Phi, psi and omega in degrees: 000137182281134178288148175286155178304323180292340177272332183274320187246102178287155174302133182096352181287132175283127183224176171230139177240147183268118177226124178050048177066019177226139177272126180249136178287144178197184180225137175291123183250343181195149172261139171215090188312133011263015188242182176231151172263131180240132175258125180271170184301333180278003176092353180283148178252138182233135177268110187254120180244345188257119181299338180284349185248014179218144176208163176296150176303142182095001172092006179284112185275129179246359180284181178168169179248000000 
């Protein structure tokens, strides 16, 4: 069974999210099942629901099909 994003990425976890073909650094700031809110360095908050668009900081990919 695939883990939920809220189970993989704890609040405070450094992550990268994929936006417009570029990975942006951010931090998980809140859980809102089934997704996570990520704040990027520019201060914007993103609601991430797709495992293909989030990974641990440093490029470790945890998504999958």
